[in-house]
N, C-alpha and C positions, 0 to 999 in steps of 0.2 A: 417411735416407729420402728417396725422390725425390718430386718435385713431384707426379707422377702418383699416387703412392701416397699422398701427403698428400690431394690433391683427392678420391681414392675415399674415403679416411677421413672427410672432411668430408661427402661425400654419404651415407654409410651413417649417420652421426650426425644429419644434418639430417632423415632421414625416421624416426629412431627413435621420437621423442615422438608422431608423428602416426601411424606404422604400429601402435604399441601400442594407442591408442585404437581404430583400426580393428579391429585383431585382436580387441579385447575387445568389440566391437559397441557401443562407446560413442558415436563421433562419426565424422562424415565427416572427410576430410583438411583441409578449407577451415576448419571450425569449430574443431578442433583446433589447426590453425596459429593462428588469431585468438585463441584463449585463451593459447597460449604465449607471444604477443607481450606479454601482459599479465603473463607470470611463473608462470602456473598449468598443470598437467598436467590433461588430461581425467580426472575420477574419477566424474562421473554420466553416466548414459545420456541420451542426447538422444531423449526421447520426444515432445516436444512439436513439432507442426508449427506453422506461421504462424498459422493459424486458431485452433488450441487456445492459443497464447501470447495471443491477444485474448481467448479463452474464459474464461481463468482470471482475468483483470482484471476482464471483464464480470459473470462470476458472482460475484465477490467483492462487486462493486458492488450487486448484486441489487437492481435499479431499484425495481420498485414496493415490495418489503418495506422498503427503506431509505427511500423517501418517505414510508411508512406510519409509520415509527418516528420520523420528524422532523416530523411534521406541528405538533407543539407549539412549533417554531421558526418556521415559516411561516405558519400560520393567525392567531395574533395580529395580524398586519399587514393580514389580510383576503385577499380574492383577487388583489390587486396585488401582495402579497407572496409569495404561493404561485406566481403564473403569472411575473411580471415579475422577481421575486427569483431564480427558478430561471435564467431565460434569460440575464440579465445575469452573475451569477456564474458560470455555466457558460462563458462566453465567456471570463472571465478564467482559468478553469480550464485552458481548451484552450491559453492561452499558456503556462502551467506545463508541459503536456504537450509542446509544441513544443520548449521548452528542454530537457526532458528526453530527448526522442527524439533530439535533436542528440547528446547524450551517450552514450546507449545505443546508437547506431548505430556510434558511433566506438570505444567500449570497452564491450563487453558481458561483464559478469562478474556472479557473484551478488551479492558486496558491492559492486556499483557506487557506491553513493552515497558511502560513505566511501574507497573507492577513489579515485573522481574527487577528492574533496576533498584527499587526500592528495598526489595528482599535482600539482594545480594551485595549492596554497595556497603561502604564502612558507616558506622554511626554518625560520623561526621560530616559525610557527603550524601547520605541517602535522600534526604529531603530536597535538597537542590538539584541533585542529578535527576531525580524522579519528575519534578517540577519541569525541568528544561526538556527532559524527553516527552513528556506529556504534551507540551505546547509545541515542540518541534514536529512530533507525530500528527498532531491534529491540524495544523497549519500547513503540513507537508502534503496531508491528504486533500485539504481544500485546494491547495495548490496544484495538486493532481487533477482535480475536478475542472479548475480554471483552463489548464492545458489542454486536456481532452476536449472540452466544449469549444475552446478557442479553434483547436484542429478541425471540429465538426463544422464551424461557421466557415473556415477556409475551403474546406471539401465541398460545401454545399455550394458556396459562391463559385467555385470552380467550374461546376457545372453550369452556371449561366454564363461564365466568360467562355467557355469552350462553345456553347449554343450560338454565343454571339460573334464566334470566329475571332476571339481575342480582341475585340473592339470596344470592351467596356471593361473599366477597372472599379472595383468597389471601394468606397471611401471607408475610413476607420470607424465612421459613425455606423455605417450600414453592417460592417463587421461585428461592432459591438451589439448592435441591435439583434443580430441573429443569435450571437452568443448569449444575450440576455434572455430571449425567447426560450432557446435550449435549457438553460439552467432552471427556469421556472417550470418548464414541462417535466423536468426531472424531479423537481420537488412534488409536483402534484402526483406523479406515477409512483415514486417511492412512498407516498402516504397513502395511496388508494389500492396499491398492489400488494401490499405486505403478506397477505395470507397465501399468496402465489408465487412470491419472490422466490423462493428456493425452486420450484419448478420451472420458473422462466430462466433460471441460469442454465438448465440442460438446452432450453430453445436458444439462448444466446451463443453458447458454445458450438451448436449446430450451425447457425449463421455464420460464425468465424470459418468453421470448416469448408462449408459450401464456398464462400467467398475464396479462400485459400485454393481450394480444388479448382474452382472456375479460373483463377489467375495462372496457376502453375500449367493447367491445359490450354487455356486461350493464348498466353504470350508467345508460346514456342510456335503454335501454328501461325498465328500472325505474322511472325518474323522467321517464317520457314526459309526463307533465301537469304536472310541476312543476320542470321545468329552469330554471335561471336564464338571464337574456338576456345578449347580449355586453356589455351596458354594466356589469353586475354582474361578469363574468368578468373582464374587461380593465381596468376603471375604478374598481372599487369599493375604496376603501381603508377601513380599521379601525386601531383601536389597543386592544388588549386588556392592554397592558401601563401602567406609570407613567413609561415613556421618552418623549420626543417621537416624534411618528408617523415623522420621517424615520428616527431610528435603529432604530425597531422595524422599518421596512423593512430596514435593513442586518442586523439580526438574523436576518431570513428567509433570508439568504444562508448561514445554517449547515446548512441542509437539503442543498443541492447541494454545499457543502464537504464535509460529512461523507459523503454518498452518493458522490460522484465522487472517491472518496480511495484508490482501490486501484490505480491504474495502475502504481506503482512494483513491483508485483508481476511485471509483465513483466521487469523488469531482475532481480529476484531468481532468475527461473526461466530467465534467459538461458544458463545453462550446461546446460541440459536441452532447449534449443530447437536445432532444425535451423535453418540459415541465420540464425543470431542476428543479425547486423548489420543484416537487414532486418526479421526478425520482431518484434524489440523495439520499434523505432519504430512498425511497423505496429499492434502490440497496444495500444500507449500511446494513438495517436490515434484508432484505430477504436473503442476502449472509451469514451473521453470523448466523441468524437463521438457515438456512439450513445445514450450517456446524455443528452447534450444534447438532442438533437431528440426522442428519444422519451420523456424525462423531461418535457418541456416538453408535450407531446400527454397525458400523464396528469395533469398539473397542470391543463390546460385542461379535461379531462374531469371531474375531481374538482371544481373551481370551479362548473363547469355543474350538477353533480348533488348537491352537498351541501347541507344546510340552510342558509339564510340566517342561523339562529342560531348564529353562530359558538361563543359561549360554551356552547351546549348540547352541540355536537359537541366541543369540547375538553375538556368535563367529563363526558364519556360514563361511565355507569354500568359499561360494558363494559371499561374501563380502556385502550382503544385509540380514538383518533378515526377511525381507518379503519373499525374495527368497526362504529361508530355509523353512517357513511357507507353501508357496504354494508347494514346492518340497515334503514336509512331507503329504501332503494332496492328491495332485494330481500327483505326479511323475515328471519324467524329463521332457516329452513332456508337460504337463500341466503346470508346473512351466515357462519353456520357454514361451509358448503362452501368460501366464499373465504377465509376466514381459516385452514382446513385447506390450501388451497393456498399460501397466504401463508408459513405457517410451515414448510412443507416446502421452498420455494425459500430462506427464511432459513437453514435448516439446511444446504443445500447451498453457501451462501455462507460458513458457518462452516469447511466442511471445505476449501474453495480457499484460506481465509486462512490456515489451519493449514500448509498446504503452503508458501505464500509466507513466512511468518513463519518457519519452520524452515530454509528455505534462506538467509535472511539470518543468522540465528542460526547455523547450520553455517560460513557464510563468515566471520562475524566469529571464531569458535573457530578456524578453519582458520588465521588469522592471530593466534592467541594472545592475544585481547584480553578474553574473557569469563573470569569465573570458572570453574574446572574445564574449560578449554579442551580440554586433553589428553583429558578423559571424552566431551565432545560431538563432538569432531572426527572420529572414525572413521565409515566408510561402511559400511552394511550391504549385502554381496552377497547374502545370503540373502533380503532382503526387497526385492531389485531395485535395487541402487546407490542407495540413499536414505540421507539422514542420520538414522537412526531414533532415536538419543539425543536429537538436537536437535528432533526432533518431541515427543518426551515432555517435554523441557526446557520447551518453550513451553506445552504442555498443563498441565504441573505450576505454572508461573508463573501463567497464566491462572486457573487454580483458585485461586490465592492471591488475586490482584487482586480477583477475583469476590466476595471476603469483603466488599468495600465495599458492595455491594448489601444486606447485612445491616444497614447503619446507617440509611440513609434514603434516599429518593428523590434527594435532592441530591447524596449520595455515588455513587450509583448513575449518574447523568446525567453525573458527571464522567468515566467511562469513555469515554462518548461523545466528549469533548473532548479526552481525553488522545491519541486517535489523530489528531485534527486537529493540535494544538500540537506534539506529537512529529515528527510526519511533515513538517509544514511547515518545522521546522528542518532535518530531514534533507534534504528535497528542495532548500530555498533556499540551504543553504550551499555545496555544489558548484558550483552555477550561480554563486553569486557569487564563489568561488574563481577559477573559470576567467574571468570577466569582469574581475575586479580585479587578479588577479595572473598568470594563466596563459594568457590568449589566444594568446600566441605560441607556446605548445606545444600547443595543439589541432589535431589533425589530422581532419578531418571523415571520417564513415563514408559508406555508400552514402546514407543520408538526410541532407540537410544544408539549413538555411533560408537558407543563403547571406548576402546583406547584411543581411538582416533579423534574424540571429540574435542580435547584441548588443541591440538595442531590444527584441526578443522578451524575451531574459533579464531586462533591467531591469525590464520590466512584469510578469514573473513574481515577481520578489523583492518588489517593492512590493505586489503582491497578497498574497502570502504573509505578509508582515509584518502587513499589516490583518488577514488571516484568523486569524493567531494571536492578536492583539489582541481580536479580536471574539469568540473562542472563550472567551474568559476574563470575558466580561462577564455578570452576572446577567441572566437572560432575562426576568424579570417587572418589573425596575426598579431604580433606583439605591439603594433602601434596603432590601437584602434581610436577611431574618432568619435563623436558623439552618438553616430547611428550605428557603429559597429562595435562598441564597447558592450561587454558582459556585465550586466548590473545584478547578477545573482549574488556577488559578493556584497553589495550594498544591502539587498534584502535579507540575505541569511544573517548577515552581522546585526541587521536590525532585529531579526527574529529571535536570535540566541542571546544578543545582548538585552533586548527589551524583556525577555522572560527571566533573565537572572536578575537583572535590575528590579523588576517587580516583587521577584521573590525577597531578595534581601532588603528592599524598602519596605515591603508590607506582608508579604505572604509568609514569611518565616515565621511570623506571630501567630499564625493559625493553621498553616499547612503542615500536618504531620504525617502524610502519606495516605495510602490508600484506607477507607474506612470500612468497618465490618457492617453489613447490612442485616446480619442475623440477630435475632434477640436470645440472650442466654437462657430464657425459660423453654426454647426451643431444643436446647442440645442435651445431650447426658453427660454425666461426669467425664466419661471416657472420650467424648467429642471435644468437650471443652478442653481437657488435657492435649488431645492431639493438636487443636487450634492453636493453644499457646505455645505449643511446641513448635509450630510453624512460624512462630515470631510475632503472632496478632495478640493484642491484649484485648479482654472483654470487660467492659463496664460491669461492676458488681462482683467479679470473679477474681479471687485472688489467684496469682501464679504459683506454680509449684515451687518447692523449697529450692534453696540455691544448689543443692545436689542433683538437680533434673538433669544436668549434663549440658545445659545451655548458658553461655555467659552473653555478656552486653554485646559483643561482637557478633555472636551467631543468633541473635534474637532482636531483629528491627522491630521498631514501635510502628506497627501497621495501622492500628486504630486506637481511638480512646486517648489516654495518657501515655506519655513516652515511656519506654522500657528501658530507656537508657539512664 
């Protein structure tokens, strides 16, 4: 064969993987090429614009409903815990977002967190750590779904309690029934609205801001003659726990830590995002930044308009401190109206997190790591190129985990902290692996924090370690009983220990990390060399000679046979 013929063949193959994605209407040539460098062919349709990637993270955060759901963490420290706890913790969360944005811009793929872990970790640790991160992230997202939908059920039922003047209290069975109905509705909507899901994120963001604006305007008007002064808002401390006052302030950080905890959804949606290398970091930082600023404003307004009797607010007969705050300012009808708006926005939060969780689940099953991966792996073209089975897998698991709410409030509150602890491990591990083992392999994308990247990463890791430990402390004090115990440590250790036990007992025999979904005959010689240089191995293609400049340490075995 002549050199010209060989070159022509290479050109034809080099565009095949990209042209197929274009022909199917799934992605642009640039996005398909970026994904191909990570070893994956385009299978999902890129329906999400840059603003819509921001939208899915911001809508999952559901700023005002999330603040309302977590007032039990912040109010025991008084207005100082509510206002300054939010501001300081959000600053550190922004550092975490910057570190993740660096990675998301460089390597945008739906399974990004465990993919990055495997790529940057050492040869002896990459498979185990990648396996741990994948499970921690998957179950952390499903735990987030449970906590959001559990919060929805409490908000919806609080409307009934207010309407009955506090003379009715829902049983745990009723709470779970509402929760289960909510989870199933999310499954149906996530399955049938896939073609417009990106557009809906803009609607969800608008709904969040409408609720925020209405609350920020209505509460000060309703409490015009009873507003608290600046000294109370910014300087009044309290301690409604048996912890030292300083530690009670630290526990107030759990409110922003739990609220601003869905920015990794931008990573999981990256294979459905147009111009992903820019959309992913934009979505991460804009969602965190928006929650930081607007959340601080909301906290200031709440501190200004709430009753100075914090114990009465926390022990409200309506089951929700925020319901009591609305009631005190706006009366019965106003409280009902705002709580209806609140649980509607909370419902939208749950729908968005089902989408994000299903993409992580699908990506992990694509790489063969989940039980029944071959079942969850297929993409449904009928429903709009979405992982339909993964959607219902998340819904089913969420329904099972939600059974914890039938035990008592302590077990139910563990659902909140499961998302915090599980996701902190999933977010922190790839950042640590990059800084400790793989900095020399990191190739920045369009977004990069430059010389500040490493110090930002270490600050982020330190904060996530602290946040994980914080999420495991009993909120009320150091001597908890059965009803006030924080069971997050039990659930988290079971999650991490179970994942590692599964890996070392069985999965180590077959899990070799992320798998390539591209066919070698779809790639040109240059593409093959570039992919191998990224650390991936291609069945049937010999790697470059030993003088290619990459040793075992810098070439992780991503697919096929191990490169070690």
